[in-house]
C-alpha positions as CSV (number, residue, x, y, z in Angstrom):
1,M,24.3,-5.0,-12.6
2,D,26.6,-8.2,-13.0
3,R,25.9,-10.7,-10.3
4,R,29.3,-11.2,-9.4
5,D,29.7,-7.4,-8.7
6,F,26.3,-7.3,-6.7
7,L,27.3,-9.8,-4.5
8,K,31.0,-8.5,-4.2
9,T,29.5,-4.9,-3.4
10,A,27.4,-6.2,-0.4
11,T,30.4,-8.0,0.7
12,L,32.7,-5.8,1.0
13,F,30.2,-3.4,2.5
14,S,29.2,-5.9,5.2
15,I,32.8,-6.2,6.0
16,A,33.3,-2.5,6.2
17,G,30.3,-1.9,8.6
18,P,30.7,-2.3,12.4
19,A,29.4,-5.6,13.8
20,A,27.6,-3.8,16.8
21,W,24.0,-4.8,16.1
22,R,22.5,-6.7,19.1
23,P,19.6,-9.2,18.7
24,A,16.1,-8.3,19.2
25,L,14.9,-8.0,23.1
26,A,12.1,-10.7,24.2
27,E,10.4,-7.2,25.6
28,P,11.0,-3.3,24.7
29,Q,13.7,-2.2,26.9
30,S,14.3,1.2,25.3
31,F,14.2,3.0,22.0
32,D,17.2,4.5,21.0
33,P,18.3,4.9,17.1
34,N,21.9,5.8,16.9
35,P,24.3,6.2,13.4
36,A,27.2,4.9,15.7
37,S,25.7,1.4,15.7
38,G,26.7,1.1,12.1
39,W,25.7,0.1,8.5
40,R,23.7,-3.1,8.1
41,V,23.3,-4.4,4.5
42,F,19.8,-6.2,3.4
43,E,18.7,-8.6,0.7
44,V,15.1,-7.9,-0.4
45,S,13.1,-10.3,-3.1
46,M,10.1,-9.6,-4.4
47,R,8.2,-12.1,-6.7
48,A,4.8,-11.5,-8.6
49,E,2.6,-13.9,-10.3
50,V,-0.7,-13.3,-12.4
51,L,-3.0,-16.1,-12.0
52,R,-4.8,-15.4,-15.3
53,G,-3.2,-14.7,-18.9
54,G,-4.7,-14.1,-22.0
55,S,-4.2,-10.5,-22.6
56,E,-1.1,-8.5,-22.9
57,T,0.0,-8.0,-19.2
58,R,2.4,-5.3,-17.2
59,V,3.9,-5.5,-13.5
60,W,5.4,-2.6,-11.8
61,L,7.2,-3.5,-8.9
62,P,9.0,-0.6,-6.7
63,L,13.1,-0.5,-6.3
64,P,15.0,1.5,-3.9
65,S,15.4,4.5,-5.2
66,L,16.3,7.0,-2.5
67,D,20.6,7.2,-2.1
68,E,21.5,9.3,1.0
69,A,24.7,9.2,2.1
70,A,24.2,9.0,5.9
71,W,21.2,6.5,6.1
72,I,20.5,4.4,3.0
73,R,22.2,3.3,-0.2
74,P,21.2,1.2,-2.9
75,M,23.3,-1.7,-3.8
76,G,22.1,-2.9,-7.3
77,N,18.9,-5.0,-8.6
78,L,18.7,-8.6,-10.4
79,W,16.0,-9.5,-11.9
80,Q,14.6,-12.4,-13.9
81,G,11.4,-14.1,-15.2
82,N,9.3,-15.0,-18.2
83,A,8.3,-11.2,-19.5
84,A,8.8,-10.3,-23.2
85,N,10.5,-7.1,-21.7
86,M,11.8,-6.4,-18.2
87,Q,13.3,-2.7,-17.6
88,I,14.0,0.1,-15.0
89,A,12.1,3.1,-15.2
90,R,12.1,6.1,-13.4
91,D,8.9,8.6,-12.2
92,P,10.3,12.0,-13.7
93,V,8.9,13.9,-11.2
94,Y,10.2,12.5,-7.8
95,G,12.6,10.0,-9.5
96,A,11.1,6.7,-8.4
97,Q,12.2,3.9,-9.8
98,M,10.4,0.5,-10.8
99,L,10.9,-2.4,-12.6
100,V,8.2,-2.7,-15.3
101,A,7.7,-6.1,-16.9
102,T,5.7,-7.2,-19.8
103,W,4.0,-10.1,-21.0
104,S,2.3,-11.0,-24.6
105,A,-1.3,-12.3,-24.6
106,E,0.2,-15.8,-25.0
107,T,2.0,-15.8,-21.7
108,A,-0.1,-18.3,-19.8
109,A,1.4,-17.4,-16.3
110,P,3.3,-14.1,-16.1
111,V,5.9,-14.4,-13.5
112,V,8.6,-12.2,-12.6
113,E,11.2,-11.7,-9.7
114,V,13.7,-8.6,-8.5
115,T,16.2,-8.9,-5.5
116,S,17.7,-6.0,-4.4
117,R,20.5,-5.0,-1.9
118,I,20.7,-1.9,0.5
119,A,23.0,-0.7,3.1
120,T,21.0,1.1,5.9
121,R,22.1,2.8,9.0
122,D,20.0,4.6,11.8
123,R,18.8,8.1,12.0
124,A,19.2,10.5,14.8
125,I,18.9,13.9,15.0
126,D,20.7,16.2,17.7
127,F,18.4,19.0,17.8
128,S,20.8,21.0,20.4
129,Q,23.5,21.0,17.5
130,P,22.5,22.6,14.3
131,G,25.0,22.5,11.7
132,S,25.8,24.2,8.0
133,V,23.2,22.6,6.1
134,K,22.9,24.2,2.4
135,A,19.3,25.0,1.7
136,L,16.5,23.3,-0.3
137,D,16.9,24.3,-3.9
138,R,13.8,26.3,-5.2
139,A,12.2,23.6,-7.2
140,S,12.6,21.3,-4.4
141,F,10.9,23.7,-2.0
142,K,8.4,24.1,-4.5
143,L,7.8,20.5,-4.9
144,Y,7.7,19.7,-1.2
145,T,5.8,22.7,0.1
146,G,2.9,22.4,-2.9
147,P,-0.3,20.1,-3.1
148,T,-1.0,16.6,-4.3
149,E,-4.3,15.4,-5.0
150,L,-4.7,13.9,-1.8
151,L,-2.5,16.4,0.1
152,P,-4.3,20.0,-0.3
153,T,-2.4,22.9,1.5
154,D,-5.7,25.1,1.4
155,G,-9.0,25.2,3.4
156,I,-9.4,23.2,6.3
157,V,-5.4,21.8,6.4
158,R,-4.3,25.3,6.3
159,R,-6.8,26.5,9.1
160,T,-6.1,23.5,11.2
161,A,-2.4,24.0,10.4
162,S,-2.4,27.6,11.7
163,E,-4.3,26.7,14.8
164,I,-1.7,23.8,15.8
165,T,1.5,26.4,15.0
166,R,0.0,29.2,16.4
167,G,2.8,30.8,18.9
168,A,5.7,28.6,17.4
169,R,8.7,30.8,17.1
170,S,10.5,28.8,15.0
171,D,10.2,26.2,12.1
172,L,11.4,23.3,14.7
173,D,8.7,24.2,16.8
174,K,6.2,24.2,14.3
175,A,7.3,20.8,13.0
176,R,7.4,19.4,16.8
177,A,3.8,21.0,17.6
178,I,2.3,19.3,14.4
179,Y,3.9,15.8,15.4
180,E,2.7,15.9,18.7
181,W,-0.8,17.1,17.6
182,V,-1.2,13.9,14.9
183,V,-0.2,11.7,17.7
184,D,-2.4,13.3,20.5
185,H,-5.4,13.5,17.9
186,T,-5.2,10.4,15.7
187,A,-5.6,6.5,15.9
188,R,-4.5,3.4,14.0
189,N,-7.4,1.7,12.4
190,P,-6.7,-2.0,12.0
191,K,-9.8,-2.3,9.7
192,T,-8.2,0.1,7.3
193,R,-6.9,-1.8,4.2
194,G,-3.3,-2.2,3.5
195,C,-1.4,1.0,4.8
196,G,-4.7,3.5,4.0
197,V,-4.9,6.0,1.1
198,G,-4.1,9.5,2.6
199,D,-7.0,11.8,1.7
200,I,-6.6,14.2,4.6
201,R,-8.9,16.6,3.7
202,A,-11.6,13.9,4.1
203,M,-10.3,12.8,7.5
204,L,-10.4,16.8,8.6
205,E,-13.9,17.4,7.6
206,S,-15.0,14.0,8.6
207,G,-13.5,14.1,12.0
208,D,-12.2,10.7,11.4
209,L,-8.5,10.9,12.0
210,S,-8.2,7.4,12.1
211,G,-6.0,4.8,9.7
212,K,-2.9,3.6,9.2
213,C,0.4,4.8,8.2
214,A,-0.4,6.5,4.5
215,D,-3.3,8.4,6.3
216,L,-1.8,9.5,10.0
217,N,1.9,10.4,8.0
218,A,0.2,11.6,5.2
219,L,-1.3,14.2,7.8
220,Y,1.8,15.3,9.3
221,V,3.0,16.0,5.8
222,G,0.1,17.7,4.6
223,L,-0.2,19.9,7.8
224,A,3.4,20.8,7.4
225,R,3.2,21.7,4.0
226,A,0.3,23.9,5.0
227,A,2.4,25.7,7.3
228,G,5.3,26.2,5.0
229,L,7.6,23.3,6.2
230,P,8.7,21.1,3.1
231,A,7.9,18.0,4.0
232,R,7.4,14.5,2.1
233,D,6.2,10.9,2.7
234,V,8.6,8.2,2.4
235,Y,7.1,4.6,1.1
236,G,8.8,1.6,2.0
237,I,8.6,-1.7,3.7
238,R,10.0,-3.1,7.1
239,I,12.8,-6.0,6.5
240,A,14.1,-6.6,10.2
241,D,12.7,-7.2,13.9
242,S,13.2,-3.9,15.8
243,R,16.2,-4.6,18.0
244,F,14.7,-2.8,20.6
245,G,12.3,-5.3,21.6
246,Y,9.1,-3.5,19.9
247,R,7.4,-6.4,18.1
248,S,5.1,-3.6,16.6
249,L,8.2,-2.1,15.2
250,G,9.6,-4.4,13.0
251,K,9.0,-7.7,10.5
252,S,11.7,-10.1,9.1
253,G,11.7,-13.2,6.6
254,E,7.9,-13.1,4.8
255,I,7.4,-9.5,4.8
256,S,4.6,-9.2,1.9
257,K,2.4,-7.2,4.3
258,A,5.1,-5.3,6.0
259,Q,4.4,-2.0,3.9
260,H,5.0,1.3,6.0
261,C,5.0,5.1,4.9
262,R,7.3,7.7,7.1
263,A,7.5,11.0,7.0
264,E,10.4,13.9,6.8
265,V,10.1,17.7,7.3
266,W,12.9,20.0,5.9
267,L,14.6,22.3,8.9
268,A,17.2,24.8,8.2
269,G,20.4,23.7,10.3
270,F,19.3,20.0,10.1
271,G,18.1,19.3,6.8
272,W,15.2,16.1,6.4
273,V,14.3,15.4,9.7
274,P,12.9,11.9,10.4
275,V,9.6,11.9,11.9
276,D,7.0,8.8,12.2
277,P,3.7,9.8,14.1
278,A,2.1,6.6,12.5
279,D,4.2,4.2,14.4
280,V,3.7,5.6,17.9
281,R,-0.3,4.9,17.3
282,K,1.1,1.6,15.9
283,V,2.7,0.9,19.2
284,V,-0.2,2.1,21.4
285,L,-2.7,-0.3,19.3
286,E,-0.4,-3.5,18.8
287,E,2.6,-3.5,21.4
288,K,0.3,-5.4,24.0
289,P,-3.4,-5.0,24.9
290,G,-4.6,-1.7,26.6
291,L,-1.9,0.5,26.0
292,K,-2.3,4.4,26.3
293,L,0.1,7.4,25.4
294,Q,1.0,8.1,29.0
295,D,2.7,4.1,29.4
296,E,6.4,4.5,29.3
297,V,6.7,1.9,26.4
298,V,4.8,4.4,24.4
299,V,6.6,7.7,26.1
300,V,10.0,6.5,25.0
301,V,9.0,5.6,21.3
302,R,6.9,8.7,21.5
303,N,10.0,11.0,22.0
304,R,12.4,9.5,19.6
305,L,10.5,9.2,16.8
306,F,10.3,12.6,16.2
307,G,13.9,12.9,14.9
308,S,14.8,9.7,14.6
309,W,14.2,6.1,13.3
310,E,15.3,2.8,13.4
311,M,16.7,1.6,10.1
312,N,15.2,-2.0,9.7
313,W,13.2,-0.9,6.9
314,L,13.9,-0.1,3.1
315,A,12.7,3.4,1.7
316,Y,11.6,2.9,-1.5
317,N,10.5,6.4,-3.0
318,A,9.0,9.8,-1.9
319,A,6.6,10.0,-4.9
320,H,2.8,10.9,-5.1
321,D,0.2,10.7,-7.8
322,I,2.4,8.3,-9.9
323,S,1.6,7.7,-13.6
324,L,2.5,4.0,-14.5
325,P,4.8,4.1,-17.6
326,G,3.0,2.2,-20.1
327,S,-0.5,2.3,-18.4
328,S,-3.8,2.9,-19.4
329,G,-5.1,3.3,-15.9
330,P,-5.2,6.3,-13.9
331,K,-2.3,7.7,-11.8
332,I,-1.5,6.1,-8.1
333,P,-1.5,8.1,-5.1
334,F,1.8,6.3,-4.0
335,L,4.4,3.6,-5.3
336,M,4.6,1.0,-2.1
337,Y,3.0,-2.0,-3.3
338,P,3.3,-4.1,-6.6
339,Q,1.0,-2.9,-9.1
340,G,-0.6,-4.6,-12.5
341,E,-2.7,-4.5,-14.8
342,N,-3.8,-6.2,-18.2
343,A,-7.2,-5.8,-20.7
344,G,-9.3,-6.4,-17.8
345,G,-7.9,-3.3,-16.1
346,R,-5.7,-2.4,-12.7
347,F,-4.9,-5.3,-10.6
348,D,-6.2,-4.7,-6.8
349,S,-2.6,-4.8,-5.1
350,L,-4.2,-6.3,-1.8
351,D,-6.2,-9.2,-3.8
352,P,-4.1,-12.1,-3.7
353,E,-6.5,-13.9,-5.8
354,S,-5.7,-12.5,-8.9
355,F,-2.5,-10.8,-7.8
356,R,0.0,-12.9,-6.2
357,Y,3.0,-11.3,-4.9
358,R,5.8,-12.6,-2.1
359,I,8.0,-10.2,-0.5
360,S,11.0,-11.8,1.8
361,S,14.0,-9.9,3.5
362,R,17.4,-11.1,5.0
363,E,20.5,-9.9,6.3
364,V,23.9,-9.9,4.7
365,S,26.6,-10.7,6.7
366,A,30.3,-10.8,6.0
């Protein structure tokens, strides 16, 4: 995208949107995401450096890929660096986009930077007002009810889903029952690396239902699929503080470690419904010491995170089991972190000693 068009589009969008956003509160007072609060425009920059050259090197950086008119609109990407080749690639199954940068062995210090702009708006479903929503097409229904490598839908996953949804009269009842079960039976584990992996069969078989967002929300998605409900993980990153005062539910400025996975379930009459049981558990662990599920500061969030998202968060994609284009390595379970490899193999995205990256965000005002 031309830089002038990039800047002009963001400015026009920010002017057009309501300026109804209030600053984050000192302490949590409420939690009430509402689309009526209007659109916000953000700029997110990601810079990756490879500290050791000496062989052909390739890096993949996730880009905003979901374009949903009601809540997120990508507005373009600009990139620069010393790579011999830089281009956008797209996963053929889920449509996840990424910037692919390739360096020759002669490049001593590979570096690439991409800046993306997106507009976001809060999501909130009124379950008392179902509407006329076009059904999922057959291919999408199959994709989002089918298993993946880490999200099986048979065996212990299916048995658990059947137990949870026994007696549920509608798909909405099933979706809510699974949400409440995940909130009640899981825990956030601060020792889990990154956002976790999401191996839900291992979680259920071991009885250890702790982890982070890519574990806990994956458990929701897998159980929902096993119950016959289309569901998907949505991988992204927090880009602003929560305006409701929840320190655990936002991050601004330097956001290199603010990756966060959410979940959606498809329900007739409502379409894709946002859920986030993992963030309920994050509030319990991190908002302040000693919190329990019964505390009001948690209850408020629990009641809203089935059907609502505060969109201080960038959604990258909903892709699973991704083959990185041009890679000689294995598939990755999801694309939420920068990825890279050279002749020595795949880099550890959580190891800054060999693969250094910095991600930052800022809100664009008119």
